[in-house]
C-alpha positions, 0 to 999 in steps of 0.5 A: 474464470471464476464468478469474481473474476468474470464481474471484475471484467465485466465491470472494467469493460463498462469503462469503455461506455465512459470514453466518450465523456472523457473519464479517466480509469482513476475517475471511473474506478471511483465512480463505481465505488459511489455506486457498488457502495449503494449496490453492496449496502443492499446486498449485505443488508446494511442499508439502515446505514443510509438514510431512507429516500437515498438508497439503491432502489431509489437510484435505480427506480429512475430514468433520464436526467431525474436519474442524473440529477438524483445521483448528483444530489445523493453524492451530496447528501451522503457526504454530510449531515447525519450519515454514518462515519464511514458513509460521509468519509466514502461520499466526503467531497464526492462529485461525479464526472458523468454529464449524460444520463445515458451513462448512469442509467447503463452504469446503474443496469449493468450492475444490476444484472450481475450475479450477485449472488455468486459474487457474495458466495466468493466474497465481495472484498475479492470482487472490489480488490480485483477491480483495485488491481485492474486499475493499478495495472492500467498505466495510464491510471497512475493508481500504481503508485499507492497499489504495492504488487499483491504477490510482494504483500502476501509474501512479506505478510506470511514472513512477518506473521500477524498475530491476534491480539496485535495491533498493526499499523500502515502509516501510508495505507493506499488503497489497504493491500497490507492491512487487508492481507494482515487480516487475512492472514489472522482469519486463516489462522483462526477459522475466519476468527471462530477459534478466538472468544468474543472479545478478541473477534471484536478487538480484530474487526474493531482495533486490530488495523489502523493507519493514515491515507493522504489522498482522499480518492485513495482513501474511499477506496481503502474504506470500501475495501476494508468494510468490504473485508469485515474490517470496521477499525479507522484508517484516517484521512491525513498526513502521517508526516504532520502533527497527526502522525504522532497521534496513532498508538504504537504498533506490535506490527507495522506493514508499509510501502511509503510513496515515492519521490517528492509529494506535490503540494505536501510540502516538507515534513512538519513532524516536531519529534524526529531527531533528524528532520528531512526534506526526503519524505522516505527517510521521514517515513522510516523515521516514523516506523521504528519510532511507532514500534512498540518494543519488541515490535516489528516491521517491513517497510518498502523503501527506494534504493536512495534510502539506502544511501543517502548521506548526511541525515540519511546516513544519521537516521539508518545508523539511529535505526540500526541502533534502535532495532535488529535491521536484520534482513534486506530484500533487493526487489526487482525492478519494474514491479512498480508503476515508475519503471525505474525506481529500485526498491527494498523491503526493510525487516526489522525488529524494534529493541528492548534498549536503544542501542547496538541492536544490529550486529549483522544484516542479511541481504537478499538479491532478488534483482540481479539477472532477473527477468523484465517483468510485465505483461509477458512475464508476471511477477508471481509469488513464486519468485519469492519461494527461495526468498522465504526459505532462506528468511525462515520461520522466525518473524524476527528474523532469528532463524538459522541462516547460511551466508551462500557467498558470492555466487549466491543471492543471499549474504550476511554482513556485519554491523562493523562492515556497514559502519566502514561504508559510511552506514550505506546499506546499498550492498550488491555483489553479483555480476549483472549478466543482463547488460552485456551489449547496448542491446541489452540495456534497460528501456528508454522510459526505464533510464528516464524515470531512474534519473528523474528519481535521482534529480527529485532526491538531489533536488529535495536535498538542495532545497532542505539546504538552501532553508537550512542556509536561510535560517 
C-alpha cells in the first residue's frame, strides 16, 4: 500500500469516530474538505489566501469548547467577506455537523499526525480523489450519483485525446473527474506542461477547463479537487439547463456524465434557446452539448438508455444530433457500474460537423453489456474491460480510423444512417443473445429490477407532465 492510499484509509476510518454524532458519509467528506483545505493551504504554502487568524495553526492551537466555537465562526467568516473567490466558494453557506468538542479535536489531531511530507511527494490531488472515490463506493452516501467510475473516465479521455490549447467543458461537472483526467492527460503529453510556452502554460492552468455544477456540496468537493491538481480555471455553481448555461463559451471538447432521472426541486429546463423543448433532463443536456461544440469539436457523453429510444421530442433531438454531428460511436456500458443498479447507460461519441446537415452516415455500436459479469466488490470494474473497445475505436479521436464489423457474433458492429432512420431514429441497438438469463435463478437482483422499473416510471411521469403542460398552454 502506498502512502496516499494509506492516508486515505486512515482518513476514512476517522468517520467511525463520527457515527455517534449521527453524521453521514457525505457530511463527513464535506467536513473533511473544510478541514483539509486549511491544512493543505499550510502544507502547500498558500495560507496568504486566508485571512490572518483564520488558519490551520489557529484552529489546531485550541481545545475544548473554544476550538469548536472557533471552528463554527471560521466556517462562517471564510464563506463571506474579503477572502479569495475560491475560498469563498468552498465555504459558501458552510455549516458544521459537529456538535461535540472531542470530535473536532480528534479530527484536527488525527489530520495533523498524517505523513504530509510523503503525501505531498505523491500528490495531494491523488489523496483527495482517493477520498472521493471511497465516498462514492459507499452506497449509503448517495454520492455515486455524481461520481463517474474512474476506469470509464480514463478510457474516454484516452480516446478523446484532449490537446494543449483546447477548451474542455463539463456542463455537469460533479466532483471534477472528467476535467481532472483531461488535465492529467495533457500533462502526460507535455512533460507536466514544461514542453509548452509560458503563455500556453497559463492557458492550460487558468482557461482550458471549465463547466458548471448544480449541487453546492459537489461544487465544494470539485473546487478543492481542481485546486489540488493545479487547475485554476473556474467551474461555476449553477444550472446548465437554465439561461446560465448559455453563457458558457463554445468548447473544443465536451466530456460529461449528466445526472440521471428527474432532478428533484430543479423543475423543468428553462433554456429558451433549445430547438426542441423537453422535460427530460438528459435530452436537454444532449442538446446543450452538441450546440456548445465548435465546428469540428468532439464530445463523449454518458447517457441512459431512454435517450436512445424515447419517442416524440427524443426522436427529433436524435435526428438533429445526427444532422449537426457525426455520431460515429456508441458504447453500451455494463449494468451496475453506477450507484443505481438497474440504470443502463451508454457513451455517445460524436463530432460537430462543418455543416448543419447529413453529418452522420453510419453509427458503430460496441456492446460491452451483454454477457458481462455483475460488477461489484467481488468483481471490480477495471480499465482492462475497455481494452478491446479501445482497439476497435482506433487512434483517431473523431472515430475516423479504419474499423471492422465483427458480425452478429461480435461486439462491434456498423449500422448505416438509413437503418437508424427506419427504426424511428431508435439508437438502442442490440444483437447479441443474452446467455445469462436462461433460468429464474439467473435473473438480476430484485433491487436492480426495481431500479430499472423506477427509471422507466420516472421517464413516463416526466413525459406526462410535459404533455399536461402543453395541453394547459
